[in-house]
PDB file of N, CA, C, O and CB in Angstrom:
ATOM      1  N   MET A   1       9.960  11.389  -2.643  1.00  0.00           N
ATOM      2  CA  MET A   1      10.967  11.020  -1.674  1.00  0.00           C
ATOM      3  C   MET A   1      11.113   9.506  -1.594  1.00  0.00           C
ATOM      4  O   MET A   1      12.206   8.994  -1.351  1.00  0.00           O
ATOM      5  CB  MET A   1      10.622  11.593  -0.311  1.00  0.00           C
ATOM      6  N   THR A   2      10.024   8.803  -1.795  1.00  0.00           N
ATOM      7  CA  THR A   2      10.104   7.349  -1.777  1.00  0.00           C
ATOM      8  C   THR A   2      11.014   6.860  -2.896  1.00  0.00           C
ATOM      9  O   THR A   2      11.798   5.930  -2.708  1.00  0.00           O
ATOM     10  CB  THR A   2       8.705   6.725  -1.910  1.00  0.00           C
ATOM     11  N   GLU A   3      10.903   7.493  -4.062  1.00  0.00           N
ATOM     12  CA  GLU A   3      11.743   7.109  -5.188  1.00  0.00           C
ATOM     13  C   GLU A   3      13.215   7.405  -4.923  1.00  0.00           C
ATOM     14  O   GLU A   3      14.092   6.793  -5.534  1.00  0.00           O
ATOM     15  CB  GLU A   3      11.289   7.827  -6.447  1.00  0.00           C
ATOM     16  N   LEU A   4      13.488   8.333  -4.022  1.00  0.00           N
ATOM     17  CA  LEU A   4      14.864   8.663  -3.663  1.00  0.00           C
ATOM     18  C   LEU A   4      15.356   7.829  -2.491  1.00  0.00           C
ATOM     19  O   LEU A   4      16.358   8.159  -1.857  1.00  0.00           O
ATOM     20  CB  LEU A   4      14.979  10.138  -3.328  1.00  0.00           C
ATOM     21  N   GLN A   5      14.643   6.746  -2.211  1.00  0.00           N
ATOM     22  CA  GLN A   5      14.995   5.824  -1.135  1.00  0.00           C
ATOM     23  C   GLN A   5      14.876   6.462   0.251  1.00  0.00           C
ATOM     24  O   GLN A   5      15.660   6.157   1.150  1.00  0.00           O
ATOM     25  CB  GLN A   5      16.404   5.313  -1.340  1.00  0.00           C
ATOM     26  N   GLU A   6      13.906   7.337   0.416  1.00  0.00           N
ATOM     27  CA  GLU A   6      13.650   7.965   1.705  1.00  0.00           C
ATOM     28  C   GLU A   6      12.170   7.798   2.079  1.00  0.00           C
ATOM     29  O   GLU A   6      11.460   8.787   2.259  1.00  0.00           O
ATOM     30  CB  GLU A   6      14.043   9.467   1.668  1.00  0.00           C
ATOM     31  N   PRO A   7      11.704   6.536   2.195  1.00  0.00           N
ATOM     32  CA  PRO A   7      10.276   6.319   2.458  1.00  0.00           C
ATOM     33  C   PRO A   7       9.816   6.866   3.807  1.00  0.00           C
ATOM     34  O   PRO A   7       8.686   7.340   3.922  1.00  0.00           O
ATOM     35  CB  PRO A   7       9.968   4.847   2.392  1.00  0.00           C
ATOM     36  N   GLU A   8      10.665   6.810   4.825  1.00  0.00           N
ATOM     37  CA  GLU A   8      10.263   7.327   6.135  1.00  0.00           C
ATOM     38  C   GLU A   8      10.026   8.836   6.076  1.00  0.00           C
ATOM     39  O   GLU A   8       9.080   9.354   6.668  1.00  0.00           O
ATOM     40  CB  GLU A   8      11.331   7.000   7.193  1.00  0.00           C
ATOM     41  N   ARG A   9      10.895   9.520   5.357  1.00  0.00           N
ATOM     42  CA  ARG A   9      10.750  10.969   5.213  1.00  0.00           C
ATOM     43  C   ARG A   9       9.497  11.309   4.400  1.00  0.00           C
ATOM     44  O   ARG A   9       8.806  12.285   4.693  1.00  0.00           O
ATOM     45  CB  ARG A   9      12.005  11.571   4.542  1.00  0.00           C
ATOM     46  N   ALA A  10       9.215  10.503   3.383  1.00  0.00           N
ATOM     47  CA  ALA A  10       8.020  10.715   2.569  1.00  0.00           C
ATOM     48  C   ALA A  10       6.761  10.531   3.409  1.00  0.00           C
ATOM     49  O   ALA A  10       5.825  11.326   3.313  1.00  0.00           O
ATOM     50  CB  ALA A  10       8.004   9.752   1.368  1.00  0.00           C
ATOM     51  N   MET A  11       6.736   9.490   4.230  1.00  0.00           N
ATOM     52  CA  MET A  11       5.559   9.248   5.070  1.00  0.00           C
ATOM     53  C   MET A  11       5.399  10.343   6.115  1.00  0.00           C
ATOM     54  O   MET A  11       4.275  10.746   6.418  1.00  0.00           O
ATOM     55  CB  MET A  11       5.661   7.881   5.757  1.00  0.00           C
ATOM     56  N   ALA A  12       6.490  10.824   6.664  1.00  0.00           N
ATOM     57  CA  ALA A  12       6.410  11.913   7.637  1.00  0.00           C
ATOM     58  C   ALA A  12       5.842  13.169   6.984  1.00  0.00           C
ATOM     59  O   ALA A  12       5.043  13.882   7.590  1.00  0.00           O
ATOM     60  CB  ALA A  12       7.797  12.205   8.241  1.00  0.00           C
ATOM     61  N   ALA A  13       6.255  13.434   5.753  1.00  0.00           N
ATOM     62  CA  ALA A  13       5.738  14.602   5.039  1.00  0.00           C
ATOM     63  C   ALA A  13       4.249  14.443   4.751  1.00  0.00           C
ATOM     64  O   ALA A  13       3.489  15.404   4.873  1.00  0.00           O
ATOM     65  CB  ALA A  13       6.511  14.818   3.727  1.00  0.00           C
ATOM     66  N   LEU A  14       3.824  13.241   4.371  1.00  0.00           N
ATOM     67  CA  LEU A  14       2.403  13.011   4.116  1.00  0.00           C
ATOM     68  C   LEU A  14       1.580  13.133   5.394  1.00  0.00           C
ATOM     69  O   LEU A  14       0.478  13.681   5.371  1.00  0.00           O
ATOM     70  CB  LEU A  14       2.195  11.634   3.493  1.00  0.00           C
ATOM     71  N   ARG A  15       2.108  12.624   6.509  1.00  0.00           N
ATOM     72  CA  ARG A  15       1.395  12.754   7.797  1.00  0.00           C
ATOM     73  C   ARG A  15       1.229  14.219   8.170  1.00  0.00           C
ATOM     74  O   ARG A  15       0.151  14.642   8.588  1.00  0.00           O
ATOM     75  CB  ARG A  15       2.151  12.006   8.922  1.00  0.00           C
ATOM     76  N   LYS A  16       2.297  14.988   8.018  1.00  0.00           N
ATOM     77  CA  LYS A  16       2.241  16.409   8.352  1.00  0.00           C
ATOM     78  C   LYS A  16       1.259  17.135   7.434  1.00  0.00           C
ATOM     79  O   LYS A  16       0.486  17.977   7.891  1.00  0.00           O
ATOM     80  CB  LYS A  16       3.641  17.045   8.249  1.00  0.00           C
ATOM     81  N   LEU A  17       1.288  16.813   6.155  1.00  0.00           N
ATOM     82  CA  LEU A  17       0.369  17.430   5.212  1.00  0.00           C
ATOM     83  C   LEU A  17      -1.074  17.099   5.562  1.00  0.00           C
ATOM     84  O   LEU A  17      -1.937  17.976   5.526  1.00  0.00           O
ATOM     85  CB  LEU A  17       0.683  16.980   3.790  1.00  0.00           C
ATOM     86  N   ALA A  18      -1.341  15.852   5.896  1.00  0.00           N
ATOM     87  CA  ALA A  18      -2.702  15.456   6.279  1.00  0.00           C
ATOM     88  C   ALA A  18      -3.162  16.214   7.522  1.00  0.00           C
ATOM     89  O   ALA A  18      -4.304  16.669   7.581  1.00  0.00           O
ATOM     90  CB  ALA A  18      -2.770  13.938   6.532  1.00  0.00           C
ATOM     91  N   GLN A  19      -2.291  16.353   8.506  1.00  0.00           N
ATOM     92  CA  GLN A  19      -2.635  17.095   9.719  1.00  0.00           C
ATOM     93  C   GLN A  19      -2.940  18.557   9.397  1.00  0.00           C
ATOM     94  O   GLN A  19      -3.892  19.128   9.928  1.00  0.00           O
ATOM     95  CB  GLN A  19      -1.494  17.007  10.743  1.00  0.00           C
ATOM     96  N   THR A  20      -2.138  19.153   8.534  1.00  0.00           N
ATOM     97  CA  THR A  20      -2.335  20.559   8.168  1.00  0.00           C
ATOM     98  C   THR A  20      -3.656  20.746   7.431  1.00  0.00           C
ATOM     99  O   THR A  20      -4.403  21.680   7.718  1.00  0.00           O
ATOM    100  CB  THR A  20      -1.170  21.061   7.297  1.00  0.00           C
ATOM    101  N   ILE A  21      -3.943  19.859   6.484  1.00  0.00           N
ATOM    102  CA  ILE A  21      -5.209  19.957   5.747  1.00  0.00           C
ATOM    103  C   ILE A  21      -6.385  19.802   6.709  1.00  0.00           C
ATOM    104  O   ILE A  21      -7.352  20.561   6.649  1.00  0.00           O
ATOM    105  CB  ILE A  21      -5.280  18.882   4.626  1.00  0.00           C
ATOM    106  N   LYS A  22      -6.292  18.820   7.587  1.00  0.00           N
ATOM    107  CA  LYS A  22      -7.382  18.582   8.543  1.00  0.00           C
ATOM    108  C   LYS A  22      -7.571  19.782   9.468  1.00  0.00           C
ATOM    109  O   LYS A  22      -8.702  20.162   9.771  1.00  0.00           O
ATOM    110  CB  LYS A  22      -7.103  17.314   9.375  1.00  0.00           C
ATOM    111  N   GLU A  23      -6.478  20.372   9.910  1.00  0.00           N
ATOM    112  CA  GLU A  23      -6.542  21.505  10.836  1.00  0.00           C
ATOM    113  C   GLU A  23      -7.139  22.747  10.179  1.00  0.00           C
ATOM    114  O   GLU A  23      -7.987  23.418  10.767  1.00  0.00           O
ATOM    115  CB  GLU A  23      -5.152  21.824  11.371  1.00  0.00           C
ATOM    116  N   TYR A  24      -6.695  23.050   8.963  1.00  0.00           N
ATOM    117  CA  TYR A  24      -7.111  24.296   8.323  1.00  0.00           C
ATOM    118  C   TYR A  24      -8.306  24.149   7.389  1.00  0.00           C
ATOM    119  O   TYR A  24      -8.887  25.149   6.967  1.00  0.00           O
ATOM    120  CB  TYR A  24      -5.968  24.865   7.561  1.00  0.00           C
ATOM    121  N   ASN A  25      -8.677  22.921   7.065  1.00  0.00           N
ATOM    122  CA  ASN A  25      -9.793  22.713   6.153  1.00  0.00           C
ATOM    123  C   ASN A  25     -10.758  21.716   6.776  1.00  0.00           C
ATOM    124  O   ASN A  25     -11.644  22.099   7.539  1.00  0.00           O
ATOM    125  CB  ASN A  25      -9.299  22.216   4.768  1.00  0.00           C
ATOM    126  N   SER A  26     -10.591  20.460   6.458  1.00  0.00           N
ATOM    127  CA  SER A  26     -11.501  19.440   6.965  1.00  0.00           C
ATOM    128  C   SER A  26     -10.940  18.065   6.634  1.00  0.00           C
ATOM    129  O   SER A  26     -10.141  17.914   5.711  1.00  0.00           O
ATOM    130  CB  SER A  26     -12.923  19.615   6.371  1.00  0.00           C
ATOM    131  N   ASP A  27     -11.365  17.071   7.393  1.00  0.00           N
ATOM    132  CA  ASP A  27     -10.959  15.710   7.057  1.00  0.00           C
ATOM    133  C   ASP A  27     -11.963  15.061   6.103  1.00  0.00           C
ATOM    134  O   ASP A  27     -11.876  13.866   5.822  1.00  0.00           O
ATOM    135  CB  ASP A  27     -10.815  14.866   8.331  1.00  0.00           C
ATOM    136  N   THR A  28     -12.905  15.847   5.612  1.00  0.00           N
ATOM    137  CA  THR A  28     -13.860  15.334   4.631  1.00  0.00           C
ATOM    138  C   THR A  28     -13.673  15.970   3.258  1.00  0.00           C
ATOM    139  O   THR A  28     -14.526  15.816   2.385  1.00  0.00           O
ATOM    140  CB  THR A  28     -15.278  15.570   5.115  1.00  0.00           C
ATOM    141  N   CYS A  29     -12.574  16.679   3.059  1.00  0.00           N
ATOM    142  CA  CYS A  29     -12.332  17.323   1.759  1.00  0.00           C
ATOM    143  C   CYS A  29     -11.518  16.392   0.854  1.00  0.00           C
ATOM    144  O   CYS A  29     -10.914  15.422   1.311  1.00  0.00           O
ATOM    145  CB  CYS A  29     -11.590  18.682   1.947  1.00  0.00           C
ATOM    146  N   LEU A  30     -11.523  16.713  -0.419  1.00  0.00           N
ATOM    147  CA  LEU A  30     -10.822  15.889  -1.405  1.00  0.00           C
ATOM    148  C   LEU A  30      -9.315  15.877  -1.173  1.00  0.00           C
ATOM    149  O   LEU A  30      -8.682  14.833  -1.325  1.00  0.00           O
ATOM    150  CB  LEU A  30     -11.121  16.388  -2.809  1.00  0.00           C
ATOM    151  N   ASP A  31      -8.736  17.003  -0.813  1.00  0.00           N
ATOM    152  CA  ASP A  31      -7.289  17.065  -0.583  1.00  0.00           C
ATOM    153  C   ASP A  31      -6.866  16.077   0.503  1.00  0.00           C
ATOM    154  O   ASP A  31      -5.876  15.363   0.348  1.00  0.00           O
ATOM    155  CB  ASP A  31      -6.867  18.494  -0.191  1.00  0.00           C
ATOM    156  N   TYR A  32      -7.612  16.040   1.592  1.00  0.00           N
ATOM    157  CA  TYR A  32      -7.306  15.118   2.693  1.00  0.00           C
ATOM    158  C   TYR A  32      -7.410  13.673   2.203  1.00  0.00           C
ATOM    159  O   TYR A  32      -6.549  12.846   2.506  1.00  0.00           O
ATOM    160  CB  TYR A  32      -8.267  15.355   3.897  1.00  0.00           C
ATOM    161  N   ALA A  33      -8.461  13.376   1.451  1.00  0.00           N
ATOM    162  CA  ALA A  33      -8.649  12.019   0.933  1.00  0.00           C
ATOM    163  C   ALA A  33      -7.501  11.615   0.023  1.00  0.00           C
ATOM    164  O   ALA A  33      -7.036  10.476   0.083  1.00  0.00           O
ATOM    165  CB  ALA A  33      -9.974  11.913   0.179  1.00  0.00           C
ATOM    166  N   LEU A  34      -7.040  12.527  -0.814  1.00  0.00           N
ATOM    167  CA  LEU A  34      -5.931  12.210  -1.724  1.00  0.00           C
ATOM    168  C   LEU A  34      -4.632  11.928  -0.970  1.00  0.00           C
ATOM    169  O   LEU A  34      -3.868  11.040  -1.347  1.00  0.00           O
ATOM    170  CB  LEU A  34      -5.716  13.358  -2.707  1.00  0.00           C
ATOM    171  N   VAL A  35      -4.391  12.684   0.087  1.00  0.00           N
ATOM    172  CA  VAL A  35      -3.196  12.445   0.894  1.00  0.00           C
ATOM    173  C   VAL A  35      -3.293  11.080   1.580  1.00  0.00           C
ATOM    174  O   VAL A  35      -2.318  10.330   1.620  1.00  0.00           O
ATOM    175  CB  VAL A  35      -3.012  13.570   1.946  1.00  0.00           C
ATOM    176  N   GLN A  36      -4.467  10.766   2.115  1.00  0.00           N
ATOM    177  CA  GLN A  36      -4.646   9.471   2.772  1.00  0.00           C
ATOM    178  C   GLN A  36      -4.480   8.331   1.767  1.00  0.00           C
ATOM    179  O   GLN A  36      -3.909   7.290   2.095  1.00  0.00           O
ATOM    180  CB  GLN A  36      -6.033   9.393   3.443  1.00  0.00           C
ATOM    181  N   GLU A  37      -4.969   8.523   0.560  1.00  0.00           N
ATOM    182  CA  GLU A  37      -4.813   7.513  -0.475  1.00  0.00           C
ATOM    183  C   GLU A  37      -3.334   7.321  -0.805  1.00  0.00           C
ATOM    184  O   GLU A  37      -2.879   6.189  -0.971  1.00  0.00           O
ATOM    185  CB  GLU A  37      -5.602   7.906  -1.737  1.00  0.00           C
ATOM    186  N   SER A  38      -2.593   8.401  -0.900  1.00  0.00           N
ATOM    187  CA  SER A  38      -1.157   8.314  -1.168  1.00  0.00           C
ATOM    188  C   SER A  38      -0.438   7.558  -0.067  1.00  0.00           C
ATOM    189  O   SER A  38       0.453   6.752  -0.333  1.00  0.00           O
ATOM    190  CB  SER A  38      -0.556   9.707  -1.321  1.00  0.00           C
ATOM    191  N   ARG A  39      -0.829   7.824   1.175  1.00  0.00           N
ATOM    192  CA  ARG A  39      -0.221   7.112   2.302  1.00  0.00           C
ATOM    193  C   ARG A  39      -0.494   5.620   2.213  1.00  0.00           C
ATOM    194  O   ARG A  39       0.405   4.809   2.434  1.00  0.00           O
ATOM    195  CB  ARG A  39      -0.744   7.663   3.632  1.00  0.00           C
ATOM    196  N   ALA A  40      -1.734   5.251   1.890  1.00  0.00           N
ATOM    197  CA  ALA A  40      -2.094   3.837   1.787  1.00  0.00           C
ATOM    198  C   ALA A  40      -1.336   3.157   0.648  1.00  0.00           C
ATOM    199  O   ALA A  40      -0.860   2.032   0.802  1.00  0.00           O
ATOM    200  CB  ALA A  40      -3.605   3.686   1.576  1.00  0.00           C
ATOM    201  N   LEU A  41      -1.226   3.832  -0.483  1.00  0.00           N
ATOM    202  CA  LEU A  41      -0.489   3.268  -1.611  1.00  0.00           C
ATOM    203  C   LEU A  41       0.985   3.088  -1.270  1.00  0.00           C
ATOM    204  O   LEU A  41       1.596   2.087  -1.643  1.00  0.00           O
ATOM    205  CB  LEU A  41      -0.637   4.159  -2.842  1.00  0.00           C
ATOM    206  N   ASN A  42       1.548   4.050  -0.569  1.00  0.00           N
ATOM    207  CA  ASN A  42       2.946   3.947  -0.167  1.00  0.00           C
ATOM    208  C   ASN A  42       3.148   2.763   0.779  1.00  0.00           C
ATOM    209  O   ASN A  42       4.123   2.021   0.651  1.00  0.00           O
ATOM    210  CB  ASN A  42       3.409   5.251   0.502  1.00  0.00           C
ATOM    211  N   ASP A  43       2.233   2.590   1.721  1.00  0.00           N
ATOM    212  CA  ASP A  43       2.311   1.448   2.641  1.00  0.00           C
ATOM    213  C   ASP A  43       2.258   0.125   1.874  1.00  0.00           C
ATOM    214  O   ASP A  43       3.021  -0.799   2.155  1.00  0.00           O
ATOM    215  CB  ASP A  43       1.165   1.509   3.674  1.00  0.00           C
ATOM    216  N   GLU A  44       1.349   0.052   0.907  1.00  0.00           N
ATOM    217  CA  GLU A  44       1.216  -1.174   0.138  1.00  0.00           C
ATOM    218  C   GLU A  44       2.466  -1.453  -0.683  1.00  0.00           C
ATOM    219  O   GLU A  44       2.905  -2.599  -0.771  1.00  0.00           O
ATOM    220  CB  GLU A  44       0.003  -1.097  -0.770  1.00  0.00           C
ATOM    221  N   MET A  45       3.043  -0.417  -1.284  1.00  0.00           N
ATOM    222  CA  MET A  45       4.265  -0.594  -2.063  1.00  0.00           C
ATOM    223  C   MET A  45       5.402  -1.088  -1.176  1.00  0.00           C
ATOM    224  O   MET A  45       6.189  -1.939  -1.590  1.00  0.00           O
ATOM    225  CB  MET A  45       4.661   0.719  -2.751  1.00  0.00           C
ATOM    226  N   GLU A  46       5.491  -0.562   0.032  1.00  0.00           N
ATOM    227  CA  GLU A  46       6.541  -1.013   0.952  1.00  0.00           C
ATOM    228  C   GLU A  46       6.349  -2.472   1.317  1.00  0.00           C
ATOM    229  O   GLU A  46       7.323  -3.223   1.377  1.00  0.00           O
ATOM    230  CB  GLU A  46       6.555  -0.154   2.222  1.00  0.00           C
ATOM    231  N   MET A  47       5.108  -2.896   1.564  1.00  0.00           N
ATOM    232  CA  MET A  47       4.844  -4.299   1.898  1.00  0.00           C
ATOM    233  C   MET A  47       5.208  -5.209   0.729  1.00  0.00           C
ATOM    234  O   MET A  47       5.804  -6.267   0.928  1.00  0.00           O
ATOM    235  CB  MET A  47       3.365  -4.495   2.282  1.00  0.00           C
ATOM    236  N   LEU A  48       4.850  -4.800  -0.492  1.00  0.00           N
ATOM    237  CA  LEU A  48       5.185  -5.607  -1.667  1.00  0.00           C
ATOM    238  C   LEU A  48       6.695  -5.717  -1.852  1.00  0.00           C
ATOM    239  O   LEU A  48       7.202  -6.779  -2.214  1.00  0.00           O
ATOM    240  CB  LEU A  48       4.547  -5.008  -2.924  1.00  0.00           C
ATOM    241  N   ALA A  49       7.408  -4.633  -1.607  1.00  0.00           N
ATOM    242  CA  ALA A  49       8.861  -4.652  -1.738  1.00  0.00           C
ATOM    243  C   ALA A  49       9.482  -5.591  -0.708  1.00  0.00           C
ATOM    244  O   ALA A  49      10.398  -6.351  -1.024  1.00  0.00           O
ATOM    245  CB  ALA A  49       9.434  -3.235  -1.580  1.00  0.00           C
ATOM    246  N   LYS A  50       8.979  -5.535   0.522  1.00  0.00           N
ATOM    247  CA  LYS A  50       9.499  -6.429   1.570  1.00  0.00           C
ATOM    248  C   LYS A  50       9.203  -7.895   1.223  1.00  0.00           C
ATOM    249  O   LYS A  50      10.054  -8.765   1.409  1.00  0.00           O
ATOM    250  CB  LYS A  50       8.879  -6.069   2.951  1.00  0.00           C
ATOM    251  N   ASP A  51       7.988  -8.161   0.718  1.00  0.00           N
ATOM    252  CA  ASP A  51       7.630  -9.527   0.326  1.00  0.00           C
ATOM    253  C   ASP A  51       8.535 -10.019  -0.800  1.00  0.00           C
ATOM    254  O   ASP A  51       8.944 -11.180  -0.803  1.00  0.00           O
ATOM    255  CB  ASP A  51       6.151  -9.596  -0.111  1.00  0.00           C
ATOM    256  N   ALA A  52       8.849  -9.153  -1.747  1.00  0.00           N
ATOM    257  CA  ALA A  52       9.714  -9.529  -2.860  1.00  0.00           C
ATOM    258  C   ALA A  52      11.118  -9.879  -2.371  1.00  0.00           C
ATOM    259  O   ALA A  52      11.764 -10.780  -2.906  1.00  0.00           O
ATOM    260  CB  ALA A  52       9.779  -8.397  -3.888  1.00  0.00           C
ATOM    261  N   LEU A  53      11.584  -9.159  -1.351  1.00  0.00           N
ATOM    262  CA  LEU A  53      12.913  -9.420  -0.821  1.00  0.00           C
ATOM    263  C   LEU A  53      12.973 -10.731  -0.050  1.00  0.00           C
ATOM    264  O   LEU A  53      14.023 -11.372  -0.005  1.00  0.00           O
ATOM    265  CB  LEU A  53      13.347  -8.282   0.070  1.00  0.00           C
ATOM    266  N   THR A  54      11.875 -11.135   0.550  1.00  0.00           N
ATOM    267  CA  THR A  54      11.874 -12.358   1.360  1.00  0.00           C
ATOM    268  C   THR A  54      11.514 -13.582   0.535  1.00  0.00           C
ATOM    269  O   THR A  54      11.649 -14.706   1.017  1.00  0.00           O
ATOM    270  CB  THR A  54      10.903 -12.220   2.522  1.00  0.00           C
ATOM    271  N   SER A  55      11.062 -13.392  -0.686  1.00  0.00           N
ATOM    272  CA  SER A  55      10.666 -14.530  -1.530  1.00  0.00           C
ATOM    273  C   SER A  55      11.841 -15.087  -2.292  1.00  0.00           C
ATOM    274  O   SER A  55      11.687 -16.046  -3.049  1.00  0.00           O
ATOM    275  CB  SER A  55       9.575 -14.120  -2.506  1.00  0.00           C
TER     276      SER A  55
END
């Protein structure tokens, strides 16, 4: 979704997925960690894009 220029929707989907994994499994499982990693990478990409636009 981020590639389709819908980063807010992508982050909302990742947040919901993380909540679902945590609720039905655990926040210490690999799936949860991978979703959190994706969220962090997406945040970093957004910051880099904003920095590029202001430079």
